C-alpha positions in Angstrom: -47.9 -128.2 134.5 -47.3 -127.1 137.7 -44.5 -124.3 138.8 -42.3 -124.4 141.7 -41.9 -121.2 143.3 -39.1 -121.0 145.9 -39.9 -118.7 149.1 -38.1 -115.6 148.5 -37.2 -113.9 151.7 -36.5 -109.8 151.7 -33.6 -109.0 153.7 -32.8 -105.5 155.0 -29.8 -103.9 153.3 -30.1 -100.4 155.1 -31.6 -98.5 157.8 -32.3 -94.9 159.0 -34.0 -93.0 161.4 -35.7 -89.3 161.1 -37.0 -87.8 164.1 -40.1 -89.6 164.0 -39.6 -92.9 161.8 -37.4 -95.7 161.2 -37.1 -96.6 157.6 -35.7 -100.0 156.2 -34.7 -100.6 152.8 -35.2 -104.2 151.7 -33.1 -106.4 149.2 -36.0 -106.4 146.8 -35.9 -102.6 146.5 -38.9 -101.9 148.9 -38.5 -99.4 151.6 -40.4 -100.1 155.0 -41.4 -97.2 157.3 -43.0 -97.2 160.8 -43.4 -94.5 163.3 -40.7 -94.5 166.1 -43.4 -94.6 168.5 -43.7 -98.4 168.1 -40.2 -98.5 169.3 -39.8 -96.6 172.5 -35.8 -97.6 172.9 -35.4 -95.8 169.4 -37.8 -92.8 170.2 -35.7 -92.1 173.5 -32.4 -92.6 171.6 -30.2 -89.6 170.5 -29.6 -89.3 166.7 -26.1 -90.8 167.0 -27.4 -93.7 168.9 -29.9 -94.2 166.2 -27.4 -94.1 163.4 -25.1 -96.4 164.9 -27.0 -99.9 163.7 -25.9 -103.1 162.3 -27.5 -105.9 160.2 -28.2 -109.3 162.2 -28.7 -112.6 160.7 -27.6 -111.8 157.0 -30.3 -108.9 157.0 -33.2 -110.5 158.9 -33.0 -107.7 161.1 -31.4 -104.6 162.6 -29.4 -104.2 165.6 -28.6 -101.1 167.6 -26.1 -102.1 170.1 -25.9 -98.8 172.3 -29.7 -99.2 173.2 -30.0 -102.9 173.2 -32.5 -103.0 170.4 -33.4 -105.7 167.8 -36.0 -105.2 165.0 -36.7 -108.0 162.5 -37.9 -107.4 158.9 -40.9 -109.8 159.6 -42.1 -107.7 162.4 -42.0 -104.6 159.9 -43.7 -106.5 157.3 -46.6 -107.7 159.8 -46.5 -105.9 162.8 -49.7 -107.2 164.1 -48.1 -110.6 164.4 -45.1 -109.3 166.6 -46.2 -106.2 168.5 -48.7 -104.9 170.9 -49.6 -101.7 169.0 -51.5 -99.0 170.6 -55.0 -99.0 169.7 -54.9 -95.5 168.6 -52.3 -96.7 165.7 -54.9 -99.0 164.4 -58.0 -96.9 165.2 -58.3 -94.7 161.9 -58.2 -97.6 159.6 -61.0 -99.8 161.6 -63.0 -96.5 162.0 -62.9 -95.9 158.0 -63.9 -99.4 157.6 -66.7 -99.2 159.9 -67.9 -96.1 158.2 -68.0 -97.7 154.9 -70.1 -100.5 156.0 -73.6 -100.7 156.4 -74.1 -97.1 155.6 -77.4 -96.7 153.6 -78.6 -93.1 152.0 -81.9 -92.3 152.4 -83.6 -91.3 149.7 -85.9 -88.1 149.8 -89.3 -88.6 150.2 -91.4 -88.2 147.1 -94.3 -86.0 148.0 
């Protein structure tokens, strides 16, 4: 027996910016958050400009008219496919992975 699953697309329904993060609420209830440093135009915008957003494409993205910025839900879900992130943003994760691999504990010598 086969099961057909239609591709479900999560759409943005709400957006907000704090002084250091962008948060986007999706139609399925998830809340995506990304640092504002990933979005220089939002980072430099005033709180009033950040608060003045609109959904585009029925929720496939968010647009800020005053600063001419568009951010797609897809880019928030998979930033590595859409953005050139600073190496520092990825460094802690990759460093932690490297530290966990190939590390062997030495046993104390028996004497």
